[in-house]
N, C-alpha and C positions, 0 to 999 in steps of 0.2 A: 209653572216652567218645567216641569218634568212632564207635560203631557206628550210631547212627541217622544220620548224616550215609551213612555207606554205605548203608544201606538206601533212605535218599531218592533216594541217584543208580540205586539198583536200579530201582526204584519209577518212578523219571521216563526208564528207559530209557535211561540212560545206560552203554553196555557194558561197565562197569567189572569187573575180574576179582578176586580174593582178592589175588594178586600184588601187582597195582597200590596194592589197596590199602596192604597193608602196608609197600609201599614209599614211602609218605607216612607210616605210623607211622615207618621206621624216619629219615626227615628230620625229623621232629618230633623224634625222642628224640635224634639226632644234634644235636642244637641250630643246622640250618642258617635258621629263623627266630624270633627271640626278641621278642614286642610290636613285630610289625611286621603291621599290617593286610593290606595290601595282597603282603607276603610269604606270608605264611598264605594267602592266597589264592592266589596263582599256583603256589606250590608242589603245593598241593592239586586245581591243575587241571592242570598240570604231571605232573602224578604219575597222575593216573585219567583223564583226558580223552588219546586216542590218536588221535581225527578231530576236526578243528575242526567240526564240523557239529552236533557232538556238544555244545559249548560251550552252547549257549542251554541243554541240559536240564539240563547242570553247574550253570550259574550259577541258574539256577531251584532246584534241590536245596540248594545251597548256602544260599539265602536262607529256602529252606523249617526248613532244619536248625535257623538261628542265629534264628527269628522268635521275636519274647517274651521272649529271653532279656534285653535291657535294661530289664526290669522288675526282673529281680532286683536285689537292693541289690548293689552292688559287695562288702560283706565276703562274701554268704553267695555270690558266686561264686565267689571267689575259693578259698574254701575245698570249694567242689565239683569245680570243675576251674581250673587254672592257664590262664586264658586272660586278659589285660588288657580292661578294659571297653572302650578304643578299638577291639579287633577286631569288638564287635558292633554298631558303628553304621556298618559298612560292609556292605551286604547286596549287592542285586542289581544292582546298572547298573555295572558293570565295561565298561573299554575294550579292545580287542582290540589288539595291534599293529598294523603297517601291512604285517609280512610274514603276519600272522595272515589277516589282511583278504584280502589278494590270494590266497591260497588255498583259500578258500572257493568252492567252485562255485556258479551261481546255480540255481535252483528247476527250472529245465529251458521258460523259455518263460510268458507271459503267460495261454496255455488251460490247458498244466498245472497254474499254480500257482489259479489260479482253480477248476479240477475239483476239486482237491486242496482249497482250503477249502472247498468245500462237503464234501466226505466227512467233513472233522475236525470241522464242526460237527455233524455228522451223528451221529459216534461218540464225539466226547468228551460224558462226564458231569459233570466236574466241573474245581475251576480248577488248571490247570499252574505253578510255579515250572523254569524253567529247560527245558533242551531243543531238537532241531532239527526237534520232530514237533508236537506239539500247542501247540494256542494258550492263549499264559499270556506270560510275562515274563520277561524277560534272555535270554541265551544268542542261538543260530544258527538257531532254528526261522524259517523263511518267513512266520510269523504270530505276532503278539500285538507286545510292548512292550519297550524297554529292553535289548535284544540287537542282535544284528551278523546281518545276510543280507544279502550283495547287490543280490538283489531278493527281495522281499516285499512281505505284505501288514499294513503298522500298524493295531494294534488299541487303544484304551485307551492311546494315550502323550500329556503335555501338548505335545510340541514336537519334532521332529524332531534328531536328535543328528550321524546320518551324511549325511542326505539319498541315501537309496539306497533307501529303498521305490518299490514302482511303484506303491504305491497304499495312501490313508488311512481308515482305514473308522469315521473318529470326529470325534469336532462339538465344534471347536475353535474359539477366542475369536479374532479379531484385533483390535487396535486401530485405528483412522484416523489417517493420515498428517496431521501438522501442517501447515495452509496459510499460516501466521502465524508459523514459527522464523525466528529471525534467522540468516540466513544468516554462514558464516564467512568468506568470501572473496564477491565480487563476479563471480568469473570464471562460474559458471554463468549470469547473470542477464544478465550481458555478450554471451557466448556465444549464449544464445536471443534477443537483439536481432538477431542474424542473419536471420532468420525475421520480417520487416515489410512491411508492405503499408499504408501511412500514408495514411490517409484522411480526407474530415472531414465528423464525421456527429454526430448527437444534436441536442438542446435547447439543452445547454449552450455559452455563449460564453467565447471569451478575449479578451483585448484583442488589438487588430490594430496592435503598433506602427509599424511602417511607412506602414499608410495612413491612422493617425490624425498623424505627423509630415506627410504628403505634403497630407491635406486642411488641416489646420491653417495651414502653409503658403500653401496656396493663398487659404484663407478670410481670413485674418488672426484668426482665434480659435482657441478651444481646440476641435477637433471629432473628438470621440472615436469611433473605428470597434472593430466588435470581428468577430468571425468566428466559425461555428463550431469547437468543440474539436475539434483533429486527435485522431485515435485511429487506433492499429492495429488495423484493419480485416481481419486473418487472424483465420481463425476454426480453433480449435483441441479436437483430442476426445483427451483422455490416459486413457487407460489403466492401471491401477496394479497390479502383481504387489503383492501384500500376503502374510505368513506363513509358513513352512516355513524353507527357504532362502534367502529375502529378510531375514531376522529382522537379518544381520550390516552388510545397506547400507539399514537406514533412516534413518541419519544424513542422508546422501547424496542418498537418494530424497526424504527429506522438504524438502532443500535445493534441489531442482529444483523441487520439488511447488511451494513457498514464491516460489518464482523466477517460473514459471510462470504462476501466479494476479498475480502484479504485472505480468507482463509482459502476456500477453492477456486482451483485457477480454471477449472472447468463447473462453471457455475451459468446456469441457462434463469432467466424467472420471467414469468408475467403475474400481470395484477389480475385479479375478479373482484364480485363486488357481491360479499353475502357465502354464495354457494357457486359452484361449478358447475357452469352449462356452454352454451355452446361455441361460446365465443370468450378468449381474454383479449388481453393488451399489452405493449410494453411502455408507452406513454398516454399519461392519464388524459393530457390535454387533447387526444386526435383517438381517445379511448369508443365516439363513437362514428368516424368515420376510416380509422386505422385497424381494428379487431384482424386476430388470429384465427381461424378457425379451430375450434378443440380437436377437431379430429385430426390437424395436421399436423399441432402436436403431438397427440398420441402417435400419430405414425413417423416424426420426425427422430425421438429420443426413444433407444431403445432400452431395454428393460434392466442393463446398466447403468442405468442411472438411478440416484438415491432423491425422492421424492418427499418433498415436504412442505404442506400449506400451511401458514400462517394467518389468525383470525381469530376470531371471540367466538363464533361458530353460533352466533346470539343473533336469532330471526324467527319470522315466524316460521309454524312448521309446516304450513303450505309452499313455504320457499323450497323447502326440500322434498317433501314429498308428490308435490301437484303439477302437473303439465300446468302451464298459465299462470303458475305461483310465484314466478320469479318479479323482482321488482324491478320499475323502469320499463321494463319490456314481456312481451310476452314469448314466454318456451317453450319449443314444443312437444320439449323430452324434460320430464322431471330432475332435480338436481342431483336426487340420490343415484338417478341411471348414471351421471357424465360421473358422478366421485364412483362408483362401483367400477367403470372401466379406466379411470385414472388407479383404483387398487389394483385390477387386474395386468394393467400394464406393466404399471413396475412395484413388482412384488416387494420393496424395500420402500415401504413409505410411514408414512407419520404426520401428525397435525400438532402444530405448539399454538396452545391458545392462551392470550394474555390475562383473560378472567382466571381472577384468582378459584383454585379448585373444589374449593367450599363450595362456592357458589354452583357448580355445575350442573348437580342434582333438580335446581330449580328451573331450568330453562331446557326444555323439551325437545329443542332443536339440536344442541350442545348433547344431549344425550342418542340422540336419532343418529350424528353423525360420528359420535366416540365408534358406535354399533356397525357404521360402514367402514370403518378405517379399522374395526378388528380390535379393539380395546388400546389402539397405539395413539390416543392423545394425550398427551402431556401440558404442563403448567408452563410458563413462560417465567419458571425461577430457574438458578444455576442447577438446582440438585435434579428437576425437570429436564432441561434440555441434557444435561448428562446422562439421564436415563436411556431418554430417545437416541443419542447420538452413540448409545454402548448397543442398543437393536438396532440402528441400520446399520452398525460396524459390522456386525455377526455374518 
């Protein structure tokens, strides 16, 4: 009854032998797994996949083999094959162990990756499920969705799972950060107060209590004195990374954003994804058709602005250093070029990173951006933000 599964494996170019298929059947017959969806999957994969690079192909063949069986009634299905219904609900999206992930080799560099992708697009004639070569779903192919590869191009997947793709060819939707969110604590707001430059400006006036008391005492009658309201005159330009690996940090970034809007009256903000490129946007719902050219931002806001980037800086190094390395689009200039321009335009700059500082040394892109920002990257902690605000306020 598993012969179609074996044929799909061969059609998906999984180099499975008849002996390996018989080993799988022996495992099933001996009762190694019983009514266990995960166990069935891993027994089949362990028996018939010799190389981790073929896991993607295997996952595609696995999903292809059991596609549509959920439409069969439970009674009919159990009469035909002795497989419980819950087995059929677990299809393509499977996760590998840490050991398996560590053993999968990279595709051989960004240029080789893009060249191979072009060749696959020319050669591929239909949809593929599983494998490590064709563009499809699941497995370890460097092209496609719902699989695993340490350096690949993600195509047609709703969200990131492993944060390992060097490029994403997909149109994803991000939501705006809520600038009115209630803070769980006042720590972030207190830390932002380190960056203050009080000045009296604006048309609105406030009661000048000291001068009112003095004037009343001198004149013998109530002499109310007012003065322009004192405001924080610091100008802040905020760039917020959204989507992908930033999803787990939404809450803390929203708290930071809300605190910044309350603390800084002269606040401008833009969104970006992973790294700064030729376009930024105000509204994530319109980020594909209402982008603001980064050149316009550079020309609009003078060097008196304090520039703050907020992001985990966790991405493929290609996204920082290479032309065409950007996620989701082809960038004509490297991300590091735009970051250097931002650094030069706004001498008072910093990067706030929600990733724990102890983990920075394990991510090459974080080290690259920290170097571009001249060591002005701080963790998104109370101590880190206070340290960064002190540096900007000098």
